[in-house]
N, C-alpha and C positions, 0 to 999 in steps of 0.2 A: 428368395431370390430372384434379381437385377435380369427384369426379360431382355433378350438377343435383342441389338436394334441392328442395321443396314446399314451404311452409313459410302454413297459414293464417296471415293478417291478421285481425282481428275492425272496423270501423268503424263507425258515424254515416254513413247515406246523409240527409247537410248537409253545407252548402256548405263549412263550415272546415275537414271533415274531406276533400271530394272534393277540395278542394284542393291539402290537404297531402299529402297520396297519388297528386298526378296524374301526378305523375314515375315514380313506380311502377307506375300503371297500366295509362301510356302509351309505356311499356320509354325512356322523356328522360334514363336513369343506367344505366350497368352498373351489373350488382346480380354480376358474379361467378358459383359458383355454386349462391346461390339464386333461385328464382322462389318469388311473394307469389300467391296467392291467396286476392283477395279475397271475408270475405266482409261482407253488406252489411245488418246491423241495428238493432234500435231500441236505443237505452244498457242499458236496463231487461234485455233479452234479451243481451244481448250480459255482465253482469253477474251474471247466470245463469247463464252461460255457464263463463265464469272460472272460475262455482265449483263447477263440474264438472269445473275444469284440461280444457274442451275445444279448444281452439283455442291456437295455437302465439303466437302475437303477436293482444297482442287489448283495443281500448278497454277502460275502464273507468270509475266513477265513483268518483274518489280514495274518497268512504264507502266504498264496497264490500272494501276494498283489504283490513283487515280481516278481510275469509273469504276471502278467495284466498292470506293470503300464505304460509302454508305451498306454495303451489304454486308462486307469482310475484313477479319483484321486477321494479322498476320501471323504466322507457327513463328518459333524463337528457331526450329528445321525446319529441313528439306527444301534450304538456299544453296543457292550456288551461286559465287563467289568470285572473282576473279583478281587473286592478288598478285599485280606486279604483270598480269595479263590479262588477253582478254579476245572478245570480239575487234578481228582483225579488216584491212580495206590493204584488197592486192588488185593486184596489174600486170598487164603482161611487162610492162618497165616501171623503173618505179616513178613516181608524181606523187607533186607535193601540194602542200593545203589546197594552193593557189589554185595549176592546172586539177585537184578535184570538186573544186567547186565550181570549174566548166566544165565535168568529164559526168556521163552517164553512169549510174551505179545501179548494179541488180545490188539487193536490196531483199531477205528474210523477210519482210511483214512492216506493216508501219506502226505493228504496236510493241515488237520488240525492243528489250529497253538496249540491243546494240546497235538499235535505228537512233535510237534520243540519246542513246552516246555519239552514233552519231553527226546528231543539229549540235549536238554543243562543241565539237571541238572543229566543225567547219564552221559555226555562227554563225551558222541559218537557218531557218525551217525547211519543215519537210516542200513546203508549198516552193520555196528559190532553189532546193535540190533535184536534177536532173535526177530523176530516179523510174527504176523499173522493178516491178514487187516477182518474183519465183518462190519457188521448193528452194528452200534452205541449201538441197545436195544439189540443184540446180544451176549452182549462180558461176560454179568456174565453166559450167557450158557455154552460158550467157558469153565469160571473155575471148573463152575460144570461137563464135561463134561469128564475134562482132555485134550483138548487139547490144553489150554491154561494157565498157573504156575499161570500168574495177566491175570486183566485187565486193558487200560487205559478208564475213563469215561468220557463222557459229556449229558449234555443235566441232566433229571432228576434223570440219575444214582446216582448223586452229592449225591443226596439224601432219596435212594431208597435200596443202598449198602448193610445195613443195613435187611431187609429182606431177602438174601442170606446169612446171617451168614456168609458176609466174615467183610475186616479190610483192615481198607487206612493204607497204607507204603507211602501212602506220599500225602500231598495237594501240586498240583503245585504252583497254586495260592499263595499259605502263605509263602509257599517257594521263590518265586517271592521277593513279598512283602516287605519280611525282604532285602530278597538279591538287595533291587534297590532303602530302604529307607521308601520305604511304596508307590512305586506304583503301579497304577491298572496290572491286566493281560491285556493285547490285544488281544483278543479270536478273535472274530468277528466286521465285519463293513460293511460299508453299501458302493458303490461304483459306480460312476455315470457315465456312457461312455463321454470323452474327446467328442463328435463327433456333443454334445448338446452345446454352448458360451455359455464362463463361468459368461454370467449375465444373463441365462435361469438356470447354475446349482446354482446357487444360488435364483433362485425365489421356484425352488423345492426343495434345502434344506429346506427353511422355511414355505414348506409345510408339509413337513413329523416332523419338528417340530410338527407346531402345530395337526399332527394325535398323536406324542407319549404324545404330554400334552394333548390333550384330552381326551385319556386314559388313563393316568394318576388323570386325576380331575374326570372321569365319570367310577372310576372305579372298583365296582360291575359290573355295563354293561358290559365293554369291558371282564371283565375277566372270565363270563356267555360265550358271544362272546369267546374267548379263550379257551375253556375247550372242544371245538370241536373235538382240538389239543390233547387234554392233556396225549394219548394214557394209560386210564383207571385211572389214577392221581384223589382222589378228588378236590373237588373243592378247598380245603386249602392248598392242595399241592399245586395244582397248583398256588395258589395263593405267595402263597415262593417263587414257584421256578422264578412266573415271577419279583419276586421281588427284586430278586436277579440278572437279567441282564436285568429288563427298572427301568429307577432308573435315578438319576441328570447327570449317565460317559453318558447315554444312550440321552437323552438332549440333551448335547453340551459337548462332550467331557474333549475342552479346553485345553490350554498348555497344562495343564499334565498329557493327554489324547495321545495330540502327543510328550511330550516327551518320552512314558510307551512305543509308534510305535518303533521310534528312536533306543530306548535299547536294546527293543526285536529283530526286523530284523538288528541291529545292533549287538547285542551280535553274533545273530546268519549267518551274512554273517563275522564277525569275527572268527567264526570255522569253516567259510568254509564249515556248512551244507545248504547255500542256496546262488544261480552261486550272490554274492554281494550285498554290499546297495544300496539299490532302489532311487533311488531320488523321496522324499516322497513330491506329491501334493495331498493338503490340499486343500476344496475350502471355501468361507470366510474368 
């Protein structure tokens, strides 16, 4: 009989992450010798903890992977891919690329994949972008107060910008898809610490895939569970948001997803936006 082992599992307190981890959190699937301790923190904090190698399994921004590649391998499931859509830059009036290069932009974290995509689109490194860092749910208020002229939206802000009377200047997921011949924009990924032996990494990946499949097969109960993290979203809006980022890409992003990650980080390395292209290590 195998000894029970507890693994720390870091993810964001967001409806899409809560949805995909529902079966693990509520014991809906058999996990063998593994028990999962769920650590719910915002993605910027999880990125920072991954740099320190603290958690066994964690959600990270794809942008963060070059900084943690020595310690973590990428799991094939649990990723957030923007398939023709993604983070958006919004403002009170539509600004073109030239205007946004001069504007002050509120961003939800320097290590987010959204900010890396913005640097690629603007063709400017972070040091040449006038930006302020605010919590992702304060971007709208930054624009309304005038502390920023534009804002970079992640999470459910991608669906609620009209409520604030704003206009979309660019959808970075749509831009990336057009620029790469239809590849999804890789935003978030699950990573597993290399202190866990390779054979165990594959077994754990299978359990995470089972959890995602269970949620997709039992959608209503999983959405109901996820609503507690939906920040005043209606059930309909939460379900729509979950559908954007928990889908076939999340179950297993496959070779096309791997190519998207390679292209995204490769383009960033070529423009010296990250410290070199990392050796990508995938599980399975």
